[in-house]
C-alpha positions as CSV (number, residue, x, y, z in Angstrom):
1,X,-33.0,-11.6,-34.4
2,X,-31.7,-8.8,-36.6
3,X,-34.2,-6.5,-35.0
4,X,-32.9,-7.1,-31.5
5,X,-29.4,-6.7,-32.7
6,X,-30.2,-3.4,-34.3
7,X,-32.0,-2.1,-31.2
8,X,-29.0,-3.2,-29.0
9,X,-26.5,-1.5,-31.3
10,X,-28.6,1.7,-31.5
11,X,-29.1,2.0,-27.7
12,X,-25.7,0.7,-26.9
13,X,-24.0,3.1,-29.3
14,X,-26.1,6.0,-28.0
15,X,-25.3,5.1,-24.4
16,X,-21.6,4.8,-25.2
17,X,-21.7,8.2,-27.0
18,X,-23.5,9.9,-24.2
19,X,-21.1,8.4,-21.7
20,X,-18.1,9.6,-23.7
21,X,-19.3,13.2,-23.6
22,X,-20.4,13.2,-19.9
23,X,-18.1,14.3,-17.1
24,X,-17.9,10.7,-15.9
25,X,-16.8,9.5,-19.4
26,X,-14.2,12.3,-19.6
27,X,-12.8,11.3,-16.2
28,X,-12.6,7.7,-17.2
29,X,-10.8,8.6,-20.4
30,X,-8.4,10.9,-18.6
31,X,-7.6,8.1,-16.1
32,X,-6.9,5.7,-19.0
33,X,-4.7,8.2,-20.7
34,X,-2.7,9.0,-17.6
35,X,-2.3,5.4,-16.6
36,X,1.4,5.3,-17.6
37,X,2.1,8.7,-16.2
38,X,4.0,9.3,-13.0
39,X,1.7,10.0,-10.1
40,X,1.9,13.3,-8.3
41,X,3.9,13.2,-5.1
42,X,2.5,15.2,-2.2
43,X,5.4,16.7,-0.2
44,X,3.4,16.5,3.0
45,X,2.7,12.8,2.4
46,X,6.3,12.1,1.7
47,X,7.3,13.9,4.9
48,X,4.8,11.8,6.9
49,X,6.2,8.6,5.3
50,X,9.7,9.6,6.2
51,X,8.7,10.4,9.8
52,X,7.0,7.0,10.0
53,X,10.1,5.3,8.7
54,X,12.2,6.9,11.4
55,X,9.7,5.9,14.0
56,X,9.8,2.3,12.8
57,X,13.6,2.3,12.8
58,X,13.7,3.6,16.4
59,X,11.2,1.0,17.5
60,X,13.2,-1.7,15.8
61,X,16.3,-0.6,17.6
62,X,14.4,-0.7,20.9
63,X,13.1,-4.2,20.2
64,X,16.7,-5.4,19.4
65,X,17.9,-3.8,22.6
66,X,15.2,-5.5,24.7
67,X,15.9,-8.9,23.0
68,X,19.6,-8.5,23.9
69,X,18.8,-7.8,27.5
70,X,16.4,-10.7,27.7
71,X,18.9,-13.1,26.2
72,X,21.6,-11.9,28.7
73,X,19.3,-12.4,31.7
74,X,18.4,-15.9,30.4
75,X,22.0,-16.9,30.0
76,X,23.2,-15.8,33.4
77,X,21.1,-18.3,35.5
78,X,22.2,-21.1,33.1
79,X,25.9,-20.2,33.7
80,X,25.3,-20.1,37.5
81,X,23.6,-23.5,37.4
82,X,26.4,-24.9,35.3
83,X,28.9,-23.6,37.9
84,X,27.2,-25.3,40.8
85,X,27.2,-28.7,39.0
86,X,31.0,-28.8,38.4
């Protein structure tokens, strides 16, 4: 049992060491170190997001307008029917 443990520790330690000095290991370490750092903001990406927000706002206004028109056209026939019954 001790032999298997020793072999596992030797190969596992060697693998961990080689991983730590490899470019992949360095990239993993850098990502762990910068986990709490502020992400870089791409100005083009922010401009695109702002443009999309404006588009969504405009579409929302159009939907609201269409809903108001539909509610007005649905109310008019009901008023006319009510007037005929009186």
